N, C-alpha and C positions, 0 to 999 in steps of 0.2 A: 805546378798549377794547383794540384789538390791541397798542398800545404798552404798555399796562399789563400784559397777559399776557406779552409779550416781556420786560419788565423783571422781572416776577415769576419767570419761568423762569431768567433770568440770576442772580438773587439766590439761588434755590434751588440752582442748579448750582455757584455760586462756591465754597462751602465744600468740596465734593468735589474740585474742581479744585485748590484750594489745598493739600489734604491729599495729593495724589498726589506721590510722590517719583520722581525720575528713576531708571531702572533702574541697578543696579550693573554697570558695564561693565568692571571691572578684569580679570576673567578673559578676556573677549573681547580686551581690549587686549594682554594677555600673549600670547594665541594669535596675534594679528595681528603682534606684534613677532617671533614665531617664524617667521611666513611671510616677513617681510622678511629675516630671517637665513638661512632656507632658500634664498631667491632669491639672496642674496649667495654662499652656499656652493656652490650649483649652478653658478654662473658660474665661481667660483674652481676648482672641481673638474672643470669641463667635463662635468657630469653631465646629459646630455640628458633622461633619464627623470625624474629628480628635478625638473628645471626644468619640464618639460611637465606634471608632476603638480600643479603649483601653480595651473594654469589650469582654469576651468570647461570650456572648449573650446579647440581650437587656433585657431579663427577669431575670437578676441576682438578688440576694437578695439586696434590696435597702431600708434600714430600719433606721429610726431615732427614738430617744426616748427623750422626754421632761425632762429636769432637773426640780427639784422640784420648784425652784423660777420661772422659765419660765412657768411652768404648772399653778402656782397660777395666774400669769398675764393673761394667755390665758383663764383661767376659769372665770376671771372677766367679759370677753366679752361673753364667751360661757361656762356656767356651766357644760355642758355635755362633754366637751373636754376630750379626752383620753391621757394618757401618751405616748402611741404609736400611730403613724400616719400610716394609711394604706389605700390602695385604688388604683385605676387604674392610678393615677398620680404619684405613688411612683415608679419611674423607671428612669434610666439614660437619656432616650430620653426626657421625660417631663421636667426633671431638666435643661438640656442644652437648650432646645427650649424656656423655660421660661427666661433663662438668655439672650439668643440671641434676644428675643423680647423687652428687657428692653433698654431704651436709655442710662442709666447711666453706668459708668465703674464698672464692677463686678470683684472682685478678691478674691481668697481663698489663705490665707497665711498659710504655714505649719511650725510648730515649733517642735523641738526635734523629728525628724523623726527617727524611730527605724525599722530596717529591720531584719527579722529572716528568713533564708532560708537554704535549703539543695541543692539548684540548680534546684529542680523539683517543689516544692511548696514554697510559701512564705506568710509571714504575715508582713504587713506594718502598723504601727500605729504612731500616732502623735497627738499633740494638734493643733487646727486650729483657725483662725479668718476669718470670712467671711465679706467682705467689699462691700459696695455700695457707689461709689464716695468718697472713703477714710473714710467713716463712718462705724464702726464695727456694723453689724446688727445681727451677731450670733458668738458664740464661743463654743468650746467644744472639745471633743476627738473623733477621727475617726480611724477606723480600716478597712483594706482591706485584703482579701485573694486573692491570685493570683496563676495561674498555668503556668508552662513553656510549651508552645505548641510545642516546637522544632523550631518554627519560630518566637518566641517572647513571652513575658509575657502578660497574659490577666487577667483582674480582674473578679473574680467570685462572690464576695460579698463585699458590702460596708455597714457599720453600723456607726452611729455617734450620739452624744448627742447634744441637743440644750440647751444652757445655757444662 
């Protein structure tokens, strides 16, 4: 009898599930693309306030991981180097303040940006190259998680590889 009731409930619910359409996320995707562009421009312009305004808080997850080849090179100078870098300077403020203090032109270029969202949360991922005066100094893959606050999208985590 329980099996019959379960089957009946599934059959009754199935038509309503089939009729539900996924939400239109095109506006959200455009907004998220604008966040990516604001991130790029804030680095290029060395605009600390604009950059920090993209984050929900300054203490978001901000984590890099060394690729194997890069780790080998780093360990030539420092045999104790770890694959993961952590510490008090691993945050968005330290990142943008370091860029702002450098005299050379700094730019992060985004390649193959992918956005996945339901309009409330989002995942943005891409390949990147990081440039100092047109010279590539880092490359890898980067991923962000964002939340829609109702007044805009804010980044809650950033992870990337150093290759």
